N, CA, C and O atoms as a GROMACS GRO file, in nm:
protein
  436
    1UNK      N    1  -0.360  -1.310   3.751
    1UNK     CA    2  -0.339  -1.184   3.703
    1UNK      C    3  -0.316  -1.186   3.542
    1UNK      O    4  -0.235  -1.272   3.508
    2UNK      N    5  -0.364  -1.115   3.449
    2UNK     CA    6  -0.329  -1.121   3.313
    2UNK      C    7  -0.199  -1.071   3.289
    2UNK      O    8  -0.145  -0.987   3.360
    3UNK      N    9  -0.138  -1.134   3.167
    3UNK     CA   10  -0.017  -1.074   3.148
    3UNK      C   11  -0.024  -0.942   3.069
    3UNK      O   12  -0.107  -0.925   2.979
    4UNK      N   13   0.076  -0.842   3.109
    4UNK     CA   14   0.065  -0.722   3.045
    4UNK      C   15   0.061  -0.722   2.890
    4UNK      O   16   0.130  -0.811   2.839
    5UNK      N   17   0.002  -0.653   2.815
    5UNK     CA   18   0.004  -0.636   2.650
    5UNK      C   19   0.023  -0.519   2.625
    5UNK      O   20  -0.006  -0.424   2.699
    6UNK      N   21   0.085  -0.513   2.493
    6UNK     CA   22   0.106  -0.380   2.426
    6UNK      C   23  -0.026  -0.322   2.388
    6UNK      O   24  -0.120  -0.388   2.342
    7UNK      N   25  -0.024  -0.174   2.414
    7UNK     CA   26  -0.162  -0.115   2.368
    7UNK      C   27  -0.170  -0.107   2.231
    7UNK      O   28  -0.071  -0.064   2.172
    8UNK      N   29  -0.263  -0.139   2.171
    8UNK     CA   30  -0.282  -0.147   2.030
    8UNK      C   31  -0.276  -0.015   1.975
    8UNK      O   32  -0.329   0.077   2.037
    9UNK      N   33  -0.217   0.005   1.866
    9UNK     CA   34  -0.198   0.132   1.797
    9UNK      C   35  -0.339   0.220   1.787
    9UNK      O   36  -0.441   0.166   1.744
   10UNK      N   37  -0.340   0.339   1.822
   10UNK     CA   38  -0.465   0.403   1.819
   10UNK      C   39  -0.558   0.406   1.950
   10UNK      O   40  -0.644   0.491   1.973
   11UNK      N   41  -0.529   0.307   2.022
   11UNK     CA   42  -0.622   0.277   2.142
   11UNK      C   43  -0.580   0.377   2.272
   11UNK      O   44  -0.657   0.412   2.362
   12UNK      N   45  -0.465   0.405   2.259
   12UNK     CA   46  -0.408   0.480   2.387
   12UNK      C   47  -0.475   0.607   2.402
   12UNK      O   48  -0.508   0.643   2.516
   13UNK      N   49  -0.502   0.692   2.285
   13UNK     CA   50  -0.575   0.818   2.288
   13UNK      C   51  -0.712   0.792   2.350
   13UNK      O   52  -0.765   0.869   2.430
   14UNK      N   53  -0.768   0.676   2.305
   14UNK     CA   54  -0.901   0.664   2.346
   14UNK      C   55  -0.892   0.624   2.486
   14UNK      O   56  -0.974   0.674   2.563
   15UNK      N   57  -0.805   0.540   2.532
   15UNK     CA   58  -0.819   0.507   2.698
   15UNK      C   59  -0.773   0.637   2.773
   15UNK      O   60  -0.806   0.651   2.891
   16UNK      N   61  -0.705   0.725   2.715
   16UNK     CA   62  -0.651   0.852   2.786
   16UNK      C   63  -0.785   0.945   2.812
   16UNK      O   64  -0.814   0.997   2.919
   17UNK      N   65  -0.855   0.953   2.696
   17UNK     CA   66  -0.981   1.043   2.689
   17UNK      C   67  -1.073   0.993   2.769
   17UNK      O   68  -1.130   1.074   2.842
   18UNK      N   69  -1.107   0.859   2.777
   18UNK     CA   70  -1.185   0.789   2.855
   18UNK      C   71  -1.166   0.814   3.003
   18UNK      O   72  -1.252   0.854   3.081
   19UNK      N   73  -1.050   0.788   3.029
   19UNK     CA   74  -1.006   0.803   3.163
   19UNK      C   75  -1.027   0.937   3.239
   19UNK      O   76  -1.064   0.948   3.356
   20UNK      N   77  -0.994   1.048   3.144
   20UNK     CA   78  -0.997   1.182   3.192
   20UNK      C   79  -1.145   1.231   3.190
   20UNK      O   80  -1.176   1.335   3.248
   21UNK      N   81  -1.232   1.159   3.125
   21UNK     CA   82  -1.384   1.187   3.130
   21UNK      C   83  -1.443   1.174   3.258
   21UNK      O   84  -1.550   1.224   3.293
   22UNK      N   85  -1.352   1.090   3.336
   22UNK     CA   86  -1.418   1.075   3.479
   22UNK      C   87  -1.394   1.174   3.575
   22UNK      O   88  -1.475   1.203   3.663
   23UNK      N   89  -1.264   1.234   3.559
   23UNK     CA   90  -1.224   1.358   3.653
   23UNK      C   91  -1.081   1.391   3.588
   23UNK      O   92  -1.028   1.324   3.500
   24UNK      N   93  -1.026   1.508   3.647
   24UNK     CA   94  -0.908   1.558   3.617
   24UNK      C   95  -0.797   1.463   3.687
   24UNK      O   96  -0.816   1.423   3.802
   25UNK      N   97  -0.694   1.432   3.624
   25UNK     CA   98  -0.597   1.340   3.674
   25UNK      C   99  -0.448   1.375   3.630
   25UNK      O  100  -0.430   1.431   3.522
   26UNK      N  101  -0.341   1.342   3.715
   26UNK     CA  102  -0.224   1.363   3.657
   26UNK      C  103  -0.184   1.234   3.595
   26UNK      O  104  -0.248   1.132   3.621
   27UNK      N  105  -0.067   1.231   3.506
   27UNK     CA  106  -0.038   1.137   3.438
   27UNK      C  107  -0.016   0.987   3.494
   27UNK      O  108  -0.049   0.884   3.435
   28UNK      N  109   0.048   0.994   3.618
   28UNK     CA  110   0.066   0.870   3.681
   28UNK      C  111  -0.071   0.809   3.704
   28UNK      O  112  -0.095   0.691   3.680
   29UNK      N  113  -0.154   0.891   3.750
   29UNK     CA  114  -0.294   0.863   3.779
   29UNK      C  115  -0.366   0.804   3.667
   29UNK      O  116  -0.447   0.713   3.687
   30UNK      N  117  -0.340   0.852   3.539
   30UNK     CA  118  -0.402   0.813   3.421
   30UNK      C  119  -0.351   0.645   3.406
   30UNK      O  120  -0.428   0.552   3.382
   31UNK      N  121  -0.236   0.636   3.421
   31UNK     CA  122  -0.159   0.518   3.384
   31UNK      C  123  -0.210   0.408   3.481
   31UNK      O  124  -0.244   0.296   3.444
   32UNK      N  125  -0.210   0.452   3.610
   32UNK     CA  126  -0.265   0.362   3.708
   32UNK      C  127  -0.402   0.325   3.689
   32UNK      O  128  -0.426   0.204   3.695
   33UNK      N  129  -0.499   0.408   3.667
   33UNK     CA  130  -0.637   0.398   3.637
   33UNK      C  131  -0.650   0.289   3.518
   33UNK      O  132  -0.722   0.190   3.531
   34UNK      N  133  -0.584   0.314   3.416
   34UNK     CA  134  -0.581   0.224   3.287
   34UNK      C  135  -0.549   0.082   3.330
   34UNK      O  136  -0.617  -0.015   3.297
   35UNK      N  137  -0.448   0.077   3.399
   35UNK     CA  138  -0.382  -0.066   3.458
   35UNK      C  139  -0.509  -0.126   3.555
   35UNK      O  140  -0.546  -0.242   3.541
   36UNK      N  141  -0.556  -0.056   3.632
   36UNK     CA  142  -0.681  -0.095   3.727
   36UNK      C  143  -0.781  -0.165   3.644
   36UNK      O  144  -0.806  -0.286   3.645
   37UNK      N  145  -0.847  -0.050   3.552
   37UNK     CA  146  -0.955  -0.092   3.502
   37UNK      C  147  -0.933  -0.230   3.405
   37UNK      O  148  -1.026  -0.308   3.383
   38UNK      N  149  -0.800  -0.248   3.353
   38UNK     CA  150  -0.798  -0.357   3.255
   38UNK      C  151  -0.736  -0.473   3.325
   38UNK      O  152  -0.675  -0.564   3.268
   39UNK      N  153  -0.755  -0.463   3.445
   39UNK     CA  154  -0.677  -0.587   3.526
   39UNK      C  155  -0.545  -0.609   3.509
   39UNK      O  156  -0.496  -0.721   3.524
   40UNK      N  157  -0.471  -0.498   3.475
   40UNK     CA  158  -0.322  -0.531   3.434
   40UNK      C  159  -0.296  -0.569   3.298
   40UNK      O  160  -0.178  -0.590   3.272
   41UNK      N  161  -0.390  -0.584   3.195
   41UNK     CA  162  -0.373  -0.618   3.074
   41UNK      C  163  -0.288  -0.512   3.000
   41UNK      O  164  -0.191  -0.541   2.929
   42UNK      N  165  -0.333  -0.381   3.023
   42UNK     CA  166  -0.251  -0.270   2.970
   42UNK      C  167  -0.182  -0.194   3.084
   42UNK      O  168  -0.237  -0.150   3.186
   43UNK      N  169  -0.063  -0.187   3.052
   43UNK     CA  170   0.042  -0.110   3.152
   43UNK      C  171   0.100  -0.023   3.060
   43UNK      O  172   0.176  -0.067   2.974
   44UNK      N  173   0.070   0.106   3.070
   44UNK     CA  174   0.107   0.238   2.994
   44UNK      C  175   0.237   0.269   3.064
   44UNK      O  176   0.239   0.279   3.186
   45UNK      N  177   0.344   0.284   2.991
   45UNK     CA  178   0.469   0.337   3.048
   45UNK      C  179   0.495   0.487   3.011
   45UNK      O  180   0.458   0.534   2.904
   46UNK      N  181   0.548   0.547   3.089
   46UNK     CA  182   0.587   0.685   3.090
   46UNK      C  183   0.623   0.745   2.948
   46UNK      O  184   0.586   0.854   2.903
   47UNK      N  185   0.706   0.649   2.884
   47UNK     CA  186   0.755   0.684   2.760
   47UNK      C  187   0.656   0.684   2.651
   47UNK      O  188   0.683   0.741   2.545
   48UNK      N  189   0.534   0.621   2.670
   48UNK     CA  190   0.427   0.628   2.577
   48UNK      C  191   0.324   0.734   2.623
   48UNK      O  192   0.273   0.811   2.542
   49UNK      N  193   0.294   0.737   2.765
   49UNK     CA  194   0.198   0.803   2.821
   49UNK      C  195   0.206   0.957   2.788
   49UNK      O  196   0.121   1.022   2.727
   50UNK      N  197   0.325   1.003   2.842
   50UNK     CA  198   0.363   1.150   2.844
   50UNK      C  199   0.360   1.236   2.708
   50UNK      O  200   0.306   1.346   2.699
   51UNK      N  201   0.424   1.168   2.606
   51UNK     CA  202   0.422   1.212   2.469
   51UNK      C  203   0.267   1.216   2.428
   51UNK      O  204   0.225   1.308   2.357
   52UNK      N  205   0.180   1.110   2.476
   52UNK     CA  206   0.024   1.111   2.426
   52UNK      C  207  -0.040   1.218   2.484
   52UNK      O  208  -0.121   1.281   2.416
   53UNK      N  209  -0.017   1.253   2.608
   53UNK     CA  210  -0.088   1.350   2.685
   53UNK      C  211  -0.054   1.476   2.627
   53UNK      O  212  -0.143   1.559   2.615
   54UNK      N  213   0.095   1.510   2.579
   54UNK     CA  214   0.129   1.654   2.536
   54UNK      C  215   0.061   1.659   2.408
   54UNK      O  216   0.006   1.763   2.374
   55UNK      N  217   0.061   1.544   2.325
   55UNK     CA  218  -0.007   1.546   2.187
   55UNK      C  219  -0.160   1.605   2.195
   55UNK      O  220  -0.206   1.703   2.138
   56UNK      N  221  -0.224   1.511   2.287
   56UNK     CA  222  -0.365   1.537   2.304
   56UNK      C  223  -0.386   1.692   2.348
   56UNK      O  224  -0.480   1.755   2.299
   57UNK      N  225  -0.301   1.751   2.436
   57UNK     CA  226  -0.317   1.868   2.487
   57UNK      C  227  -0.284   1.965   2.342
   57UNK      O  228  -0.358   2.061   2.321
   58UNK      N  229  -0.202   1.941   2.273
   58UNK     CA  230  -0.168   2.019   2.149
   58UNK      C  231  -0.286   2.017   2.051
   58UNK      O  232  -0.311   2.122   1.992
   59UNK      N  233  -0.351   1.923   2.031
   59UNK     CA  234  -0.487   1.912   1.965
   59UNK      C  235  -0.596   1.983   2.024
   59UNK      O  236  -0.699   1.999   1.960
   60UNK      N  237  -0.584   2.029   2.141
   60UNK     CA  238  -0.682   2.100   2.227
   60UNK      C  239  -0.780   2.003   2.285
   60UNK      O  240  -0.882   2.055   2.328
   61UNK      N  241  -0.771   1.874   2.296
   61UNK     CA  242  -0.868   1.780   2.351
   61UNK      C  243  -0.825   1.764   2.518
   61UNK      O  244  -0.895   1.700   2.595
   62UNK      N  245  -0.714   1.826   2.554
   62UNK     CA  246  -0.685   1.820   2.688
   62UNK      C  247  -0.630   1.963   2.740
   62UNK      O  248  -0.561   2.035   2.668
   63UNK      N  249  -0.664   1.993   2.864
   63UNK     CA  250  -0.604   2.116   2.927
   63UNK      C  251  -0.521   2.067   3.037
   63UNK      O  252  -0.546   1.961   3.094
   64UNK      N  253  -0.412   2.148   3.071
   64UNK     CA  254  -0.335   2.091   3.201
   64UNK      C  255  -0.313   2.226   3.286
   64UNK      O  256  -0.309   2.337   3.232
   65UNK      N  257  -0.302   2.204   3.416
   65UNK     CA  258  -0.257   2.288   3.511
   65UNK      C  259  -0.199   2.231   3.598
   65UNK      O  260  -0.229   2.114   3.621
   66UNK      N  261  -0.085   2.306   3.682
   66UNK     CA  262  -0.028   2.256   3.792
   66UNK      C  263  -0.109   2.261   3.910
   66UNK      O  264  -0.172   2.363   3.939
   67UNK      N  265  -0.111   2.134   3.996
   67UNK     CA  266  -0.168   2.120   4.110
   67UNK      C  267  -0.090   2.022   4.207
   67UNK      O  268   0.032   2.004   4.205
   68UNK      N  269  -0.190   1.957   4.300
   68UNK     CA  270  -0.115   1.865   4.392
   68UNK      C  271  -0.187   1.730   4.387
   68UNK      O  272  -0.310   1.725   4.376
   69UNK      N  273  -0.110   1.622   4.395
   69UNK     CA  274  -0.162   1.502   4.400
   69UNK      C  275  -0.221   1.474   4.553
   69UNK      O  276  -0.194   1.552   4.644
   70UNK      N  277  -0.304   1.355   4.573
   70UNK     CA  278  -0.353   1.338   4.671
   70UNK      C  279  -0.239   1.328   4.794
   70UNK      O  280  -0.266   1.355   4.911
   71UNK      N  281  -0.116   1.287   4.751
   71UNK     CA  282  -0.010   1.268   4.848
   71UNK      C  283   0.056   1.403   4.868
   71UNK      O  284   0.149   1.398   4.948
   72UNK      N  285   0.027   1.536   4.810
   72UNK     CA  286   0.068   1.650   4.832
   72UNK      C  287   0.180   1.670   4.728
   72UNK      O  288   0.238   1.779   4.733
   73UNK      N  289   0.216   1.586   4.640
   73UNK     CA  290   0.328   1.613   4.549
   73UNK      C  291   0.279   1.728   4.428
   73UNK      O  292   0.166   1.718   4.380
   74UNK      N  293   0.349   1.809   4.394
   74UNK     CA  294   0.327   1.888   4.275
   74UNK      C  295   0.301   1.804   4.160
   74UNK      O  296   0.380   1.711   4.141
   75UNK      N  297   0.199   1.821   4.076
   75UNK     CA  298   0.193   1.733   3.941
   75UNK      C  299   0.100   1.821   3.856
   75UNK      O  300   0.014   1.896   3.901
   76UNK      N  301   0.131   1.801   3.720
   76UNK     CA  302   0.038   1.851   3.615
   76UNK      C  303  -0.096   1.777   3.601
   76UNK      O  304  -0.098   1.660   3.565
   77UNK      N  305  -0.215   1.850   3.631
   77UNK     CA  306  -0.336   1.770   3.612
   77UNK      C  307  -0.381   1.809   3.488
   77UNK      O  308  -0.366   1.923   3.443
   78UNK      N  309  -0.445   1.705   3.421
   78UNK     CA  310  -0.489   1.706   3.277
   78UNK      C  311  -0.651   1.694   3.305
   78UNK      O  312  -0.698   1.615   3.387
   79UNK      N  313  -0.725   1.781   3.228
   79UNK     CA  314  -0.885   1.785   3.217
   79UNK      C  315  -0.899   1.785   3.079
   79UNK      O  316  -0.825   1.842   2.999
   80UNK      N  317  -1.020   1.704   3.052
   80UNK     CA  318  -1.070   1.678   2.916
   80UNK      C  319  -1.143   1.818   2.873
   80UNK      O  320  -1.205   1.878   2.960
   81UNK      N  321  -1.138   1.862   2.758
   81UNK     CA  322  -1.191   1.980   2.713
   81UNK      C  323  -1.322   1.948   2.635
   81UNK      O  324  -1.342   1.830   2.605
   82UNK      N  325  -1.405   2.035   2.603
   82UNK     CA  326  -1.526   2.022   2.522
   82UNK      C  327  -1.498   1.947   2.387
   82UNK      O  328  -1.570   1.860   2.338
   83UNK      N  329  -1.371   2.000   2.331
   83UNK     CA  330  -1.326   1.914   2.196
   83UNK      C  331  -1.298   1.795   2.239
   83UNK      O  332  -1.343   1.704   2.170
   84UNK      N  333  -1.228   1.761   2.345
   84UNK     CA  334  -1.192   1.626   2.387
   84UNK      C  335  -1.294   1.535   2.402
   84UNK      O  336  -1.287   1.417   2.366
   85UNK      N  337  -1.411   1.603   2.466
   85UNK     CA  338  -1.542   1.508   2.463
   85UNK      C  339  -1.596   1.475   2.357
   85UNK      O  340  -1.653   1.367   2.347
   86UNK      N  341  -1.587   1.566   2.250
   86UNK     CA  342  -1.647   1.556   2.120
   86UNK      C  343  -1.560   1.434   2.049
   86UNK      O  344  -1.613   1.341   1.988
   87UNK      N  345  -1.426   1.449   2.067
   87UNK     CA  346  -1.320   1.344   2.015
   87UNK      C  347  -1.354   1.221   2.073
   87UNK      O  348  -1.365   1.126   1.995
   88UNK      N  349  -1.374   1.201   2.198
   88UNK     CA  350  -1.406   1.078   2.279
   88UNK      C  351  -1.523   1.020   2.215
   88UNK      O  352  -1.519   0.903   2.179
   89UNK      N  353  -1.628   1.091   2.198
   89UNK     CA  354  -1.744   1.024   2.126
   89UNK      C  355  -1.709   0.984   1.989
   89UNK      O  356  -1.745   0.872   1.953
   90UNK      N  357  -1.646   1.056   1.911
   90UNK     CA  358  -1.605   0.991   1.791
   90UNK      C  359  -1.518   0.875   1.778
   90UNK      O  360  -1.542   0.786   1.695
   91UNK      N  361  -1.394   0.872   1.875
   91UNK     CA  362  -1.335   0.767   1.902
   91UNK      C  363  -1.397   0.642   1.940
   91UNK      O  364  -1.359   0.533   1.897
   92UNK      N  365  -1.509   0.662   2.038
   92UNK     CA  366  -1.594   0.530   2.084
   92UNK      C  367  -1.653   0.487   1.965
   92UNK      O  368  -1.640   0.367   1.940
   93UNK      N  369  -1.730   0.573   1.867
   93UNK     CA  370  -1.790   0.515   1.771
   93UNK      C  371  -1.706   0.438   1.659
   93UNK      O  372  -1.747   0.337   1.601
   94UNK      N  373  -1.592   0.494   1.638
   94UNK     CA  374  -1.489   0.421   1.544
   94UNK      C  375  -1.439   0.295   1.602
   94UNK      O  376  -1.432   0.193   1.535
   95UNK      N  377  -1.403   0.299   1.731
   95UNK     CA  378  -1.354   0.177   1.797
   95UNK      C  379  -1.459   0.059   1.769
   95UNK      O  380  -1.430  -0.043   1.706
   96UNK      N  381  -1.588   0.087   1.825
   96UNK     CA  382  -1.698   0.006   1.814
   96UNK      C  383  -1.709  -0.058   1.664
   96UNK      O  384  -1.727  -0.178   1.646
   97UNK      N  385  -1.696   0.031   1.569
   97UNK     CA  386  -1.720  -0.019   1.440
   97UNK      C  387  -1.592  -0.118   1.404
   97UNK      O  388  -1.615  -0.219   1.338
   98UNK      N  389  -1.476  -0.094   1.440
   98UNK     CA  390  -1.355  -0.150   1.412
   98UNK      C  391  -1.378  -0.292   1.495
   98UNK      O  392  -1.368  -0.400   1.436
   99UNK      N  393  -1.404  -0.288   1.610
   99UNK     CA  394  -1.437  -0.397   1.697
   99UNK      C  395  -1.525  -0.499   1.634
   99UNK      O  396  -1.494  -0.616   1.613
  100UNK      N  397  -1.651  -0.436   1.602
  100UNK     CA  398  -1.751  -0.514   1.517
  100UNK      C  399  -1.678  -0.580   1.401
  100UNK      O  400  -1.678  -0.702   1.389
  101UNK      N  401  -1.633  -0.520   1.337
  101UNK     CA  402  -1.564  -0.559   1.198
  101UNK      C  403  -1.456  -0.696   1.230
  101UNK      O  404  -1.458  -0.801   1.166
  102UNK      N  405  -1.372  -0.666   1.334
  102UNK     CA  406  -1.269  -0.776   1.372
  102UNK      C  407  -1.335  -0.878   1.426
  102UNK      O  408  -1.287  -0.989   1.406
  103UNK      N  409  -1.456  -0.868   1.506
  103UNK     CA  410  -1.521  -0.978   1.547
  103UNK      C  411  -1.576  -1.054   1.436
  103UNK      O  412  -1.563  -1.176   1.445
  104UNK      N  413  -1.637  -1.007   1.332
  104UNK     CA  414  -1.684  -1.071   1.226
  104UNK      C  415  -1.573  -1.138   1.166
  104UNK      O  416  -1.604  -1.248   1.120
  105UNK      N  417  -1.460  -1.107   1.153
  105UNK     CA  418  -1.335  -1.180   1.088
  105UNK      C  419  -1.308  -1.293   1.177
  105UNK      O  420  -1.294  -1.406   1.133
  106UNK      N  421  -1.301  -1.265   1.296
  106UNK     CA  422  -1.251  -1.392   1.405
  106UNK      C  423  -1.375  -1.480   1.415
  106UNK      O  424  -1.352  -1.601   1.421
  107UNK      N  425  -1.490  -1.446   1.418
  107UNK     CA  426  -1.610  -1.536   1.463
  107UNK      C  427  -1.701  -1.581   1.325
  107UNK      O  428  -1.782  -1.674   1.326
  108UNK      N  429  -1.670  -1.498   1.208
  108UNK     CA  430  -1.744  -1.524   1.101
  108UNK      C  431  -1.712  -1.650   1.029
  108UNK      O  432  -1.617  -1.716   1.071
  109UNK      N  433  -1.780  -1.693   0.923
  109UNK     CA  434  -1.748  -1.821   0.831
  109UNK      C  435  -1.688  -1.775   0.721
  109UNK      O  436  -1.652  -1.852   0.632
   0.00000   0.00000   0.00000
């Protein structure tokens, strides 16, 4: 298993938006999905996750409502909004541009 890494600045929003593009989830579910998809490389702790979810909701990119988890516990479920989908598309474009530039630095002559 890979050693957990710090989430790069600016990528947490992208990972949250992408995760919620799949389906509405509660915060712990978002963190677990990110951990699973990255094979444990990124472990998002509550102290980072919940402020980010609230910030994204404040920007209108997420909506939340109270519901139940699969285990029957009460939890706030987050859903990506139309504005959130547009932001996700913009974040993906920007990340690809930055990734390409970093790759040029690392692999270029």
